[in-house]
DRENVO-698881 format. One record per residue (C-alpha): x, y, z; residue in three letters. Coordinates in Angstrom, 1 decimal. Example, Ala and Ser with C-alpha at 12.3 -4.5 7.8 and 13.67 -1.06 7.14 Angstrom:
// residues 2
12.3, -4.5, 7.8, ALA
13.7, -1.1, 7.1, SER
***
This chain:
// residues 433
-36.3, -25.9, 8.5, MET
-36.9, -22.4, 9.8, SER
-37.7, -19.5, 8.1, TRP
-35.9, -17.2, 10.5, LYS
-32.7, -18.6, 10.1, SER
-33.3, -18.9, 6.1, GLU
-35.2, -15.9, 4.8, TRP
-31.6, -14.0, 4.5, LYS
-30.3, -16.5, 1.6, PRO
-33.8, -16.6, 0.2, LEU
-32.9, -12.6, 0.0, VAL
-30.0, -12.7, -1.8, ALA
-31.3, -15.2, -4.1, VAL
-34.2, -13.5, -5.2, VAL
-31.9, -10.0, -5.3, ALA
-29.3, -11.9, -7.6, VAL
-32.0, -13.7, -9.6, PHE
-33.5, -9.7, -10.0, LEU
-29.9, -8.4, -11.3, VAL
-29.4, -11.1, -13.4, CYS
-33.5, -10.6, -15.0, PHE
-32.8, -7.2, -15.4, TRP
-29.5, -6.7, -16.3, LEU
-29.1, -3.5, -19.3, PRO
-27.2, -6.1, -22.0, VAL
-28.7, -3.9, -24.5, GLU
-28.0, -0.6, -22.8, ASN
-24.8, 1.5, -24.6, ALA
-23.4, 2.6, -21.4, ARG
-23.5, -0.7, -19.8, PHE
-21.7, -2.3, -22.5, ASP
-19.1, 0.2, -22.4, SER
-19.0, 0.1, -19.0, ALA
-17.8, -3.4, -19.3, LEU
-15.3, -3.0, -21.8, ARG
-13.5, -0.5, -20.0, GLU
-13.6, -2.8, -16.7, SER
-11.6, -5.6, -19.0, LEU
-9.6, -2.7, -20.8, HIS
-8.6, -1.4, -17.2, LEU
-8.1, -4.9, -15.6, VAL
-5.9, -5.8, -19.1, ARG
-3.6, -2.9, -18.6, TRP
-3.3, -3.7, -14.6, TYR
-2.0, -7.0, -15.1, ALA
0.3, -6.2, -18.5, ARG
2.4, -2.9, -17.0, GLU
1.9, -3.8, -13.3, HIS
1.6, -7.1, -11.4, VAL
4.9, -8.5, -12.6, LEU
7.4, -5.4, -12.5, LEU
5.6, -3.8, -10.1, CYS
3.3, -5.3, -7.7, LEU
5.5, -9.0, -7.5, VAL
8.8, -7.3, -5.9, PRO
6.7, -5.1, -3.6, ALA
5.4, -8.4, -2.8, PHE
8.9, -9.6, -1.7, PHE
10.1, -6.5, -0.2, ILE
6.8, -6.5, 2.0, ALA
7.3, -10.0, 3.1, GLY
11.3, -8.9, 3.9, ALA
10.5, -6.3, 5.9, ILE
7.8, -8.5, 7.7, ALA
9.8, -11.0, 8.4, THR
13.5, -9.7, 9.0, PHE
12.4, -6.0, 10.7, VAL
12.9, -6.5, 14.5, SER
9.3, -5.4, 16.3, ARG
12.1, -5.2, 19.2, ALA
13.7, -2.6, 17.6, SER
10.1, -1.1, 16.9, VAL
9.4, -1.5, 20.6, MET
12.1, 0.3, 21.5, ARG
11.9, 3.1, 19.6, SER
8.0, 3.4, 20.0, LEU
7.9, 2.7, 23.9, GLY
7.0, 5.3, 26.9, ALA
11.1, 5.2, 27.8, LYS
12.2, 6.6, 24.2, ALA
13.4, 10.0, 23.0, HIS
10.2, 12.0, 22.1, LYS
12.3, 13.1, 18.9, VAL
13.1, 9.7, 17.9, LEU
9.7, 7.8, 18.8, ALA
7.4, 10.4, 16.9, TYR
10.3, 10.4, 13.7, GLY
10.2, 6.5, 13.6, VAL
6.4, 6.9, 14.3, ALA
5.5, 8.8, 11.6, SER
7.6, 6.7, 8.9, VAL
6.5, 3.4, 9.9, SER
4.7, 2.6, 7.4, GLY
7.4, 2.5, 4.9, THR
9.1, -0.2, 7.1, ILE
6.3, -2.3, 8.3, LEU
4.5, -1.9, 5.1, ALA
1.1, -2.7, 7.1, VAL
-2.4, -2.1, 5.9, CYS
-5.2, -0.5, 7.7, SER
-6.5, -4.0, 9.5, CYS
-2.4, -5.3, 10.2, THR
-2.0, -2.1, 11.8, VAL
-4.5, -2.3, 14.6, LEU
-3.2, -5.3, 17.0, PRO
0.4, -3.9, 16.5, LEU
-1.1, -0.1, 17.7, PHE
-2.9, -2.0, 20.6, ALA
0.2, -4.0, 21.6, GLY
2.8, -0.9, 21.1, ILE
-0.2, 1.6, 23.2, TYR
-0.5, -1.3, 26.0, ARG
2.8, -1.5, 26.3, ARG
3.1, 1.6, 27.6, GLY
4.0, 3.7, 24.4, ALA
2.6, 7.3, 24.8, GLY
-0.5, 8.3, 23.1, LEU
1.1, 10.8, 20.7, GLY
3.3, 8.3, 19.0, PRO
0.8, 5.7, 19.6, ALA
-1.6, 7.4, 17.3, THR
1.3, 8.7, 14.9, ALA
1.9, 5.2, 14.1, PHE
-1.8, 4.3, 13.8, LEU
-2.2, 6.5, 11.0, TYR
1.4, 6.5, 9.5, SER
1.2, 2.7, 9.4, GLY
-1.6, 2.0, 6.3, PRO
-1.1, 5.8, 5.5, ALA
2.0, 5.3, 4.0, ILE
2.2, 1.2, 3.1, ASN
5.6, 1.1, 1.0, VAL
3.4, -1.0, -1.8, LEU
0.7, 2.1, -1.9, ALA
3.3, 4.6, -2.1, ILE
4.9, 2.8, -5.2, ILE
1.9, 2.3, -6.9, LEU
0.7, 5.8, -6.7, THR
3.6, 7.6, -8.3, ALA
3.7, 4.9, -11.1, ARG
0.0, 5.1, -11.4, ILE
-1.1, 8.6, -10.3, LEU
2.1, 10.2, -11.2, GLY
5.2, 10.9, -9.6, PHE
3.8, 14.9, -7.9, GLU
0.5, 12.9, -6.2, LEU
2.7, 10.1, -5.2, GLY
5.5, 12.7, -3.1, VAL
2.5, 14.4, -2.0, ALA
1.0, 11.4, -0.6, ARG
4.3, 10.0, 1.5, ALA
5.0, 13.9, 2.7, LEU
1.7, 14.6, 3.8, GLY
1.3, 11.2, 5.4, ALA
4.1, 11.7, 7.4, VAL
3.5, 15.6, 8.3, VAL
-0.2, 13.9, 9.2, PHE
1.3, 11.6, 11.7, GLY
3.5, 14.1, 13.3, VAL
0.9, 16.4, 13.9, VAL
-1.6, 14.3, 14.4, ILE
0.1, 12.5, 17.4, GLY
1.6, 15.9, 19.0, LEU
-2.5, 17.4, 18.7, LEU
-3.8, 14.0, 20.5, MET
-1.0, 14.2, 22.9, HIS
-1.7, 18.1, 24.0, VAL
-5.6, 17.3, 23.8, LEU
-5.5, 14.4, 26.3, PHE
-2.5, 15.1, 28.2, ARG
-4.1, 15.1, 31.5, GLY
-5.5, 11.9, 31.1, ASP
-3.3, 8.3, 31.9, ALA
-0.9, 8.1, 29.1, ASP
-0.6, 4.3, 28.0, GLY
-1.6, 1.1, 29.4, CYS
0.4, -1.5, 31.3, ALA
0.3, -5.0, 29.6, GLY
2.8, -6.7, 27.5, ASP
2.9, -7.0, 23.6, ALA
4.1, -10.4, 23.5, GLY
7.6, -8.7, 22.0, VAL
11.2, -9.0, 23.4, ASP
13.1, -5.3, 23.3, PRO
16.4, -7.1, 24.0, ASP
16.2, -9.7, 21.1, ALA
19.5, -9.9, 19.3, ALA
19.1, -9.7, 15.4, PRO
20.8, -12.5, 13.3, SER
22.5, -10.0, 10.9, ARG
24.1, -6.2, 11.3, SER
22.4, -3.5, 10.5, LEU
24.8, -3.2, 7.2, GLY
23.9, -6.6, 5.5, GLN
20.3, -6.1, 6.1, ASP
20.5, -2.8, 4.6, ALA
22.6, -3.9, 1.4, LEU
19.6, -6.9, 1.4, TYR
17.0, -4.5, 1.1, PHE
18.3, -2.0, -1.4, ALA
19.2, -5.0, -3.7, SER
15.5, -5.6, -3.8, MET
14.4, -2.0, -4.0, VAL
17.1, -1.8, -7.0, GLY
14.9, -3.9, -8.7, ILE
11.7, -2.4, -8.4, LEU
13.1, 1.0, -9.2, ILE
15.1, -0.4, -12.0, PHE
12.8, -2.3, -13.6, ALA
10.1, 0.5, -13.7, ASN
12.2, 3.0, -14.4, TRP
9.9, 5.0, -17.4, ALA
11.3, 6.8, -20.3, PRO
12.2, 10.0, -19.7, PRO
11.1, 13.5, -21.7, ALA
14.3, 14.1, -23.0, GLU
15.9, 11.8, -25.2, PRO
19.4, 12.3, -23.5, ALA
21.2, 12.8, -20.3, GLY
21.6, 10.3, -17.1, LEU
18.0, 9.7, -16.7, TRP
17.9, 8.4, -20.3, SER
21.4, 6.9, -19.8, ALA
19.7, 4.7, -16.9, ILE
16.7, 4.0, -18.9, HIS
18.8, 2.4, -21.4, SER
20.9, 0.3, -19.1, ALA
18.1, -0.6, -16.5, ARG
17.9, -4.6, -17.1, TRP
21.5, -4.8, -17.0, ILE
20.7, -2.7, -13.7, LEU
18.1, -4.8, -12.7, THR
20.5, -7.9, -13.7, GLY
23.7, -6.3, -11.4, ALA
20.6, -6.1, -8.3, CYS
19.2, -9.3, -8.8, GLY
22.6, -11.1, -8.9, ALA
23.8, -8.8, -5.9, GLY
20.6, -10.1, -4.1, LEU
21.9, -13.9, -4.6, GLY
25.4, -13.2, -3.7, ILE
23.9, -12.1, -0.6, ILE
21.1, -14.9, 0.2, LEU
23.8, -17.2, -0.6, ALA
26.3, -15.6, 2.0, ALA
24.5, -14.2, 4.7, TRP
20.8, -16.2, 4.6, PHE
22.5, -19.7, 4.2, ARG
20.8, -20.3, 1.2, ALA
21.8, -23.4, -0.8, PRO
24.6, -22.7, -3.2, ARG
23.8, -24.9, -6.0, TRP
20.3, -24.0, -6.3, PRO
21.4, -20.1, -6.6, VAL
23.7, -21.1, -8.6, ALA
21.1, -22.9, -11.2, ALA
18.7, -19.9, -10.7, SER
21.1, -17.6, -12.1, ALA
22.5, -19.9, -14.7, ALA
18.7, -20.3, -15.8, LEU
18.4, -16.3, -15.7, VAL
21.4, -15.9, -17.8, LEU
20.0, -18.8, -20.4, GLY
16.5, -17.0, -20.5, LEU
18.3, -13.7, -21.2, ALA
20.8, -14.7, -24.0, LEU
17.7, -17.0, -25.6, LEU
15.1, -13.8, -25.5, PHE
17.3, -10.8, -25.7, PRO
14.8, -8.3, -27.2, ARG
12.0, -9.9, -24.7, VAL
13.2, -9.1, -20.9, PRO
9.8, -9.8, -19.0, MET
11.2, -13.4, -19.9, VAL
14.1, -13.5, -17.8, PRO
12.7, -11.2, -15.0, PHE
9.7, -13.9, -14.9, ALA
12.5, -16.2, -14.7, GLY
14.0, -15.1, -11.8, ALA
10.8, -14.5, -10.0, ILE
9.9, -18.1, -10.4, VAL
13.4, -19.0, -9.2, ALA
13.5, -17.1, -6.5, LEU
9.2, -18.2, -5.2, SER
11.1, -22.0, -5.7, VAL
14.4, -21.4, -4.0, LEU
12.8, -19.5, -1.0, THR
9.8, -22.3, -0.6, SER
11.6, -24.7, -0.5, SER
14.2, -23.6, 2.0, ALA
13.9, -24.3, 5.7, GLU
13.8, -21.4, 8.6, GLY
13.7, -17.9, 7.9, GLU
14.1, -18.2, 3.9, LEU
10.5, -20.2, 3.7, ARG
9.1, -17.5, 6.3, GLU
10.4, -14.9, 4.0, TRP
8.1, -16.6, 1.1, PHE
5.7, -17.5, 3.4, ASP
5.0, -13.8, 4.3, SER
5.2, -12.9, 0.3, SER
2.8, -15.4, -0.5, TRP
0.5, -14.4, 2.3, GLY
0.7, -10.6, 1.1, PHE
0.0, -11.3, -2.5, ALA
-2.8, -13.4, -1.6, LYS
-4.2, -10.8, 0.5, GLN
-3.9, -8.3, -1.6, ILE
-3.6, -9.1, -5.6, LEU
-7.1, -10.4, -5.7, PRO
-8.7, -7.5, -3.7, LEU
-6.9, -5.4, -6.4, LEU
-7.5, -6.8, -9.4, LEU
-11.5, -6.9, -8.5, LEU
-11.3, -3.1, -7.1, GLY
-9.7, -2.6, -10.6, VAL
-12.5, -4.3, -12.3, LEU
-14.9, -2.4, -10.0, ALA
-13.5, 0.7, -10.9, ALA
-13.1, 0.6, -14.9, GLY
-17.1, -0.7, -14.8, ALA
-17.6, 1.9, -12.8, LEU
-15.7, 4.9, -13.6, LEU
-14.0, 4.0, -17.0, GLY
-10.1, 4.8, -17.9, ARG
-9.2, 8.3, -18.2, PRO
-11.2, 9.7, -21.4, GLY
-13.5, 6.8, -21.7, HIS
-16.9, 6.7, -19.1, GLU
-18.4, 4.0, -17.0, GLY
-21.5, 3.9, -15.4, LEU
-21.2, 6.9, -13.4, VAL
-21.3, 10.0, -15.5, PRO
-18.2, 12.4, -15.3, GLY
-20.8, 15.0, -14.5, GLU
-21.5, 13.9, -11.5, TRP
-18.4, 13.4, -9.8, VAL
-17.5, 16.8, -11.2, SER
-20.2, 17.9, -9.1, ALA
-18.9, 16.0, -6.3, ALA
-15.6, 16.4, -6.3, VAL
-14.6, 18.5, -9.0, GLY
-12.5, 21.6, -8.8, GLY
-11.2, 22.4, -5.5, ASN
-13.5, 23.9, -3.4, SER
-13.6, 23.2, 0.4, VAL
-17.3, 21.5, 0.0, ARG
-15.5, 19.3, -3.0, ALA
-11.9, 18.3, -0.7, ASN
-14.3, 17.6, 2.9, LEU
-16.4, 15.6, 0.8, PHE
-13.4, 13.2, -0.6, ALA
-11.9, 13.4, 3.1, SER
-15.7, 12.3, 4.9, VAL
-16.0, 9.3, 1.7, ALA
-12.7, 8.0, 2.1, GLY
-12.7, 8.0, 6.0, ALA
-15.9, 5.9, 6.2, PHE
-15.4, 3.9, 3.3, MET
-12.8, 0.4, 3.3, TYR
-10.1, 0.4, 1.0, PHE
-8.7, -2.7, 0.5, ALA
-5.0, -2.0, 0.7, THR
-3.9, -0.5, -2.8, LEU
-7.5, -0.5, -4.1, THR
-7.6, 3.4, -3.5, GLU
-5.3, 3.5, -6.2, VAL
-7.0, 3.0, -9.3, PRO
-10.2, 3.9, -7.6, ILE
-8.9, 7.5, -7.7, VAL
-7.5, 6.7, -11.2, GLN
-11.0, 6.6, -12.4, GLY
-12.4, 9.7, -10.3, LEU
-9.5, 11.4, -12.0, LEU
-10.3, 11.1, -15.2, GLY
-14.0, 11.6, -14.5, SER
-13.3, 15.0, -13.4, GLY
-11.8, 14.6, -9.8, MET
-9.9, 17.4, -8.7, GLY
-6.3, 17.1, -7.9, LYS
-6.7, 18.6, -4.3, GLY
-9.7, 16.5, -3.0, PRO
-7.9, 13.2, -4.7, ALA
-5.0, 13.9, -2.6, LEU
-7.5, 14.5, 0.3, ALA
-8.9, 10.9, -0.4, LEU
-5.9, 9.2, -0.8, LEU
-4.8, 10.6, 3.0, LEU
-8.3, 10.0, 4.8, ALA
-9.3, 6.8, 3.0, GLY
-6.5, 4.3, 3.3, PRO
-6.0, 5.1, 7.3, ALA
-9.0, 5.1, 8.3, LEU
-12.9, 2.7, 7.6, SER
-15.7, 2.1, 9.8, LEU
-14.6, -1.4, 11.2, PRO
-11.3, 0.3, 11.3, ASN
-12.7, 2.8, 13.4, MET
-14.5, 0.6, 15.9, LEU
-11.6, -1.2, 16.8, VAL
-9.9, 2.2, 17.8, ILE
-12.7, 2.9, 19.6, ARG
-12.2, -0.3, 21.8, SER
-8.4, 0.6, 22.6, VAL
-8.8, 4.3, 23.1, LEU
-12.2, 5.0, 23.8, GLY
-14.8, 7.7, 22.4, THR
-13.2, 10.7, 23.0, ARG
-10.2, 9.9, 22.0, ARG
-11.4, 8.6, 19.0, THR
-13.8, 10.9, 17.5, LEU
-10.6, 13.3, 17.8, ALA
-8.7, 11.3, 15.9, TYR
-11.4, 10.8, 13.3, ILE
-12.0, 14.3, 13.2, SER
-7.8, 15.2, 13.1, LEU
-7.5, 12.9, 10.0, VAL
-10.7, 14.5, 8.2, VAL
-9.8, 18.1, 9.0, VAL
-6.3, 17.6, 8.0, MET
-6.8, 15.8, 5.2, ALA
-9.6, 18.2, 3.6, THR
-7.1, 21.4, 4.6, VAL
-3.9, 19.3, 2.2, SER
-6.4, 18.4, -0.4, GLY
-7.2, 22.3, -0.6, ILE
-3.3, 23.3, -0.3, LEU
-2.2, 21.4, -3.1, TYR
-5.1, 21.7, -5.7, GLY
-4.1, 25.4, -4.7, TRP
-0.5, 24.6, -5.5, LEU
-0.8, 22.0, -8.9, VAL
-4.1, 24.0, -10.4, GLU
***
């Protein structure tokens, strides 16, 4: 046995032993932090996993399976119209639903295929910054205002960062020759209208199932909330018809799934979560047992779930233990957070931007972390700054970008993200506070 190869496992074992040996289980703050972590993860499981995350996983899987990368290449390529290129790049996150890791090979392929530096870096930022799953969860958990500010800020960031990168390096060779492995002339298997209705049915399920009760008990929003499960069921029925008509799903399994959901709705009229869960199980069985693109859809959705859900729940546990829930403290005292990122000062926003840029956020974990920080005294401006800088950057992400763009361009890109996130946080904090 060589100690040169065994010292790292030895250090790890000793470190774990010392942590277990000195666990402060008699400390009131430690015990409270453990309870807060369990409270927060239970709340997430009850309120957000089934109704919010699972439908979003199916939408993200559908995007990954059915949105043609060839059409993305035609829109972002070097010969594309500049307005079209920057417009498509700045909203690509809602279309592709990629995280900060997945966007890197796509970015490298687009850039090496010959896309301009401006549209390529706009795509690089906006891809993970406005991930459809993250925007939905931000608006749901942190509030509608912060969700809209994050979405709009990310779109504007993508365009401005792309334009500034183009201006700063306009004398350099733009783009690279190469083959990204995507056929730009590939023909879609369905019409644009058919795909639009397919996605609209799933988005309708997500929206209506999560329709929150309005402040006023009357009016249109209240009426929609009262009928939200009927509207959700109508969107689900539409999805079943679309799958049978345009996706070649076997009709008998589709009919059996519809009968199962209807039967559960009649048996449990006061517990709509039961037929909703039945519909999810039926859709999972239908797609996982099918052939071709339906099976690819399930595999993509399941891949998102395996990648995201465990990390999200671990992030929720960590956030609850360290930061607690709003109104309840965890291990980190609230006054520490207030001192670092409280209020709306330049220092607080810059600290949040720099910390977010260098930290690694697994997809969606930034939402419970920011929720805990807000509950511990973080200002709304620094919260937006962290949401705009964090998911799009991390230290591993920077290293990969440098291998594609080089040191000067990477440093310029990082600096632009940090400065713009800081300025956006200051402006947003001034507006809302």
